[in-house]
C-alpha positions in Angstrom: -15.3 -24.4 -7.4 -14.1 -20.8 -7.3 -10.6 -19.9 -6.4 -10.5 -17.5 -3.5 -9.8 -14.4 -5.7 -12.6 -15.2 -8.1 -15.0 -16.0 -5.3 -14.3 -12.7 -3.5 -14.6 -10.7 -6.8 -18.0 -12.3 -7.4 -19.2 -11.9 -3.8 -18.1 -8.3 -3.4 -18.5 -7.0 -7.0 -14.8 -6.4 -7.4 -12.7 -6.6 -10.6 -12.4 -10.2 -11.9 -9.4 -9.1 -13.9 -7.6 -8.1 -10.7 -8.7 -11.0 -8.4 -9.4 -14.0 -10.6 -5.7 -15.0 -11.0 -5.2 -15.0 -7.2 -5.8 -18.5 -5.8 -5.3 -17.9 -2.0 -5.8 -15.2 0.5 -2.0 -15.0 0.8 -1.8 -14.3 -2.9 -4.4 -11.5 -2.4 -2.5 -10.0 0.5 0.7 -9.8 -1.6 -1.0 -8.1 -4.5 -1.3 -4.3 -4.3 -4.0 -3.9 -6.9 -6.2 -6.5 -5.3 -5.6 -5.1 -1.8 -6.5 -1.6 -3.0 -9.7 -3.0 -4.5 -10.6 -4.7 -1.2 -9.7 -1.6 0.9 -12.3 0.4 -1.0 -15.1 -2.1 -0.6 -17.2 -2.5 2.6 -18.4 -5.9 1.4 -14.9 -7.2 0.8 -13.6 -5.7 4.1 -16.5 -7.4 6.0 -15.6 -10.7 4.4 -12.0 -10.3 5.4 -12.7 -9.3 9.0 -15.1 -12.2 9.6 -12.6 -14.9 8.6 -9.7 -16.1 10.8 -7.8 -17.3 7.7 -8.2 -14.0 5.9 -7.3 -11.8 9.0 -4.2 -13.9 9.6 -3.1 -13.5 5.9 -3.2 -9.7 6.2 0.4 -9.5 7.4 2.2 -8.1 4.4 3.5 -4.6 3.8 1.3 -4.5 0.7 -1.8 -5.2 2.9 -0.6 -2.6 5.5 -0.2 0.1 2.9 -3.6 -0.5 1.4 -5.5 -0.8 4.6 -4.0 2.1 6.5 -5.1 4.3 3.5 -8.6 2.9 3.6 -11.4 5.0 5.2 -13.6 2.0 5.9 -13.5 1.9 9.7 -17.0 0.3 10.2 -15.8 -3.3 9.5 -13.0 -2.7 12.0 -15.4 -1.5 14.6 -17.4 -4.7 14.0 -14.3 -6.8 14.4 -13.4 -5.1 17.7 -17.0 -5.7 18.9 -16.7 -9.3 18.0 -13.4 -9.7 19.8 -14.7 -7.9 22.9 -17.8 -10.1 22.9 -15.8 -13.3 22.4 -17.4 -14.2 19.1 -14.0 -13.8 17.5 -11.1 -15.2 19.5 -7.6 -13.7 19.9 -4.9 -16.3 19.8 -1.6 -16.3 21.6 0.8 -16.2 18.6 1.8 -13.7 16.0 0.4 -15.9 13.2 -2.9 -17.1 14.6 -4.7 -20.2 13.4 -7.9 -21.4 11.7 -9.7 -20.7 15.0 -8.0 -17.6 16.4 -6.7 -14.2 15.4 -2.9 -13.7 15.3 -1.2 -10.5 16.5 0.3 -9.4 13.2 -3.0 -9.6 11.3 -4.8 -7.8 14.1 -2.3 -4.9 14.2 -2.5 -4.4 10.4 -6.4 -4.3 10.5 -6.3 -1.9 13.4 -4.2 0.4 11.2 -7.1 1.0 8.8 -7.4 4.8 8.2 -4.2 5.3 10.1 -5.6 3.7 13.2 -8.5 6.0 13.6 -11.0 3.2 14.5 -9.6 3.2 18.0 -10.5 6.8 18.5 -14.0 6.4 16.9 -15.2 3.7 19.3 -16.2 4.1 22.9 -13.4 4.4 25.6 -14.8 1.2 27.2 -14.5 -0.7 23.9 -11.0 0.6 23.3 -9.9 -0.3 26.8 -11.4 -3.8 26.6 -9.7 -4.5 23.3 -6.3 -3.3 24.7 -6.8 -5.5 27.8 -7.7 -8.5 25.8 -4.7 -8.0 23.5 -2.4 -7.6 26.6 -3.7 -10.8 28.0 -3.6 -12.8 24.8 -0.3 -11.9 23.3 3.3 -11.6 24.6 3.9 -7.9 25.3 7.2 -6.1 25.1 8.4 -4.4 28.3 10.2 -1.1 28.4 11.2 0.5 31.7 12.3 3.9 32.9 13.6 5.1 36.2 14.8 8.1 38.0 13.8 11.1 35.9 10.6 9.3 34.9 10.8 10.0 31.2 12.1 8.1 28.1 11.4 7.8 24.4 12.0 5.7 21.4 11.6 6.2 17.7 9.3 3.8 15.8 11.0 1.9 13.0 9.8 2.4 9.4 6.4 0.7 9.0 6.3 -0.3 12.7 2.8 -0.7 14.2 2.8 -0.1 17.9 -0.1 -0.8 20.3 0.4 0.4 23.9 -1.3 -2.0 26.3 -0.5 -0.8 29.8 1.6 1.0 32.3 2.8 -0.6 35.6 4.4 1.1 38.5 4.5 0.4 42.2 4.6 3.7 44.0 1.9 6.2 44.9 1.9 9.8 45.8 -0.3 12.4 47.3 -2.3 14.6 44.9 -3.0 14.1 41.2 -0.5 13.1 38.7 -0.5 12.3 35.0 0.9 9.2 33.3 1.0 9.5 29.5 2.5 8.4 26.3 2.6 10.6 23.2 3.6 10.0 19.6 4.9 13.2 18.1 2.3 15.8 19.3 -0.6 13.3 19.6 -1.5 11.9 23.0 -1.8 8.1 22.7 -2.2 7.2 26.3 -3.3 9.1 29.4 -4.1 8.1 32.9 -4.7 10.4 35.9 -4.2 8.6 39.2 -2.5 9.0 42.5 -1.8 5.4 43.1 0.5 2.7 41.7 -0.5 -0.5 40.0 -1.5 -1.5 36.5 -3.1 1.1 34.3 -4.7 0.5 30.9 -5.2 3.3 28.3 -8.4 5.0 29.2 -8.5 7.8 26.5 -6.6 8.9 23.5 -5.0 6.8 20.8 -3.0 3.7 21.9 -2.0 2.8 18.4 1.0 4.5 16.7 2.3 4.1 13.1 5.2 6.5 13.1 7.1 9.1 15.0 8.7 9.1 18.5 6.9 7.5 21.4 7.7 9.3 24.7 6.4 8.3 28.1 6.6 9.9 31.4 5.3 9.8 35.0 5.5 12.4 37.7 9.0 12.4 39.2 10.0 10.4 42.2 8.1 7.2 41.3 11.1 4.9 40.9 10.9 2.5 38.0 7.9 2.4 35.7 7.1 -0.2 33.0 5.4 0.4 29.7 4.1 -2.7 27.8 3.3 -2.7 24.2 2.7 -4.9 21.1 4.7 -4.3 17.9 4.9 -5.6 14.3 6.9 -4.4 11.3 5.3 -5.8 8.1 7.6 -6.6 5.2 
């Protein structure tokens, strides 16, 4: 029987020289030449994104660097559709399992083409994915109070997916709740009421820069929830 590398090379028409020596998906994810080959092949990317084992192996810095440089967003669009429809299942852990997608592999795959897939799909699909991720995984809470503004700098290679804002107060008239990474808006919600608000436009995934978040003044304490992973 084929080793994984040889099988993938045969199936996707990739270099046997590059892939044949690699016996497992973990070996592939740690090999920059192999990952660059895969990141340039729609067939190989489709194979990766349809396998729980393969997705959950894509957690290395090597995989991250290759995939964020890839322009093949269609396999990621398909993965998001499959997650939203329930045909691919999100787990509750960072590592996932043979029957579920782990957080770390998911975040790295969402980083394809610097995360542009999330701005190329419909707002509904993006919001559904973020809500599903928020429900499935353990989010990190960050709160601000008083002035209604705060920021933090992403660590080197940090992948950050904003999932929701929560605040209790409401006010008369319109107001904007937003998060931005450098000069790019990654979350925006116009509302005049409190509660839980999921990203409804913009880009909720950030790969670098400073994330700042703000609400109209006088709203007390607000809470930002996000998912994060730093591959190594």
